[in-house]
N, C-alpha and C positions, 0 to 999 in steps of 0.2 A: 498738877491736877487743875490749877486755875486756868491754864492754857486750854484744857479740854472743855471747861465750862464756856469759855469765850468762843471756841470753835463750834460747839453745839448751838450757842445762841446765834452765831453768824449763819450757820446752816439753816436754822429755823427761819431767820429773818429773810434770807434770800429766797428760800422755798416759799414762804408766805407771800412775798411780792410776786413771784412767778405764778403761784397758784391763783391769786386774785386777778392778775393781769390776764392769764389764760381764760379764766371763767368769764371775765367782763367782756373780752373781745371775741369770745366764741360766737356770740349772737350776731356779730357783724359778718361772719362767714370767712374770716381770716384763716387760711389753711393751717398755719403753724400753731394756732391757738390751743388745740387739744394736746399737742406735744409740749408746749410751754406749761400748760396746766399740769400734765402728768409728771413732768420732771420736778416741778415745784411741789406737788403733792408727795412725791417720793422723798424729796429732801426734808419736808416737814415730818413725814413718818419716820425717817431715819433719825432725825433730831429727837423726836419724842421717844423712840425706841431706845436710844442711847443715853437718855437722861436718867441718872440713877435715882432710885427711890430710897431716901435716907431713913425713913421710919416705915416699918412694915406691919401696920395694924390691919385688921380684917377690912375695915372701911377703906383704907388707903389702897389696899390691893384690889378691891372691887372698883374703885374709881380709876385706878391705873389700867385695869382691863377695859373699862369703858373708853378711856382715852385712846388706848391702842386700837380698839375696835373702830373708833371714829377715824383714826389715822388710816387704817386699812380701807375704810369706806371712801376716804378721800382718793386713795389710789384707784380703787374700783370705779370711782366716778370718772377718772381719766380714761380707763379702759372702755367704759361705756360711751364716752365722748368719741373715742376712736373707732369703735366697731359698730355702734348703732347710730344712726344719723337722725334720730328724732330728739325728743326732749326728755327721754327717760332718765338721763343723767341728773336731772334736777331733783328727782326724788332721793337718789343716793346722796347728793350734795346737801340736801336739806337735813337728812338724818345725821350725816357726818358733822355738819355745822352745829346741830343741836347738841350732840355728844361732846364736841370740842368746847363749846361755850359752857355747858354744864360743868364739865370737869375743870375748866379754867378757873371757875369760881370756887368749886367745892374742894379741890385739892389744897390750895393755900389755906382755906378755912380749916380743914382738918389738921394740917400741919401746925397751924397756930394753936389749935386746941390741944395738940399733943405737947407743944412747948410750954404750955401753961400748967 
């Protein structure tokens, strides 16, 4: 089981680096940038999808749904980068980033509250 935690963490880290790189260099016009972003976003989404929820309270289930929605929006941003050639992808990325940031702080806070 410990191996699985390390694999998920590595998957998330590689995906996050690819996601950030793809988004940062997209504005330069580098052609592979949307593909790098989309693969990275998919890896991040897979890592979050496969992370088990240890305590299943109502609040944590809601936060988990929000986290997975943010992950899905990250992948949708990649599709938007590939198929629309304007700046529409920025709106999806902003919403996804907000959801990811919010849940990154709230889930550990709720888990700590449950442990006390």
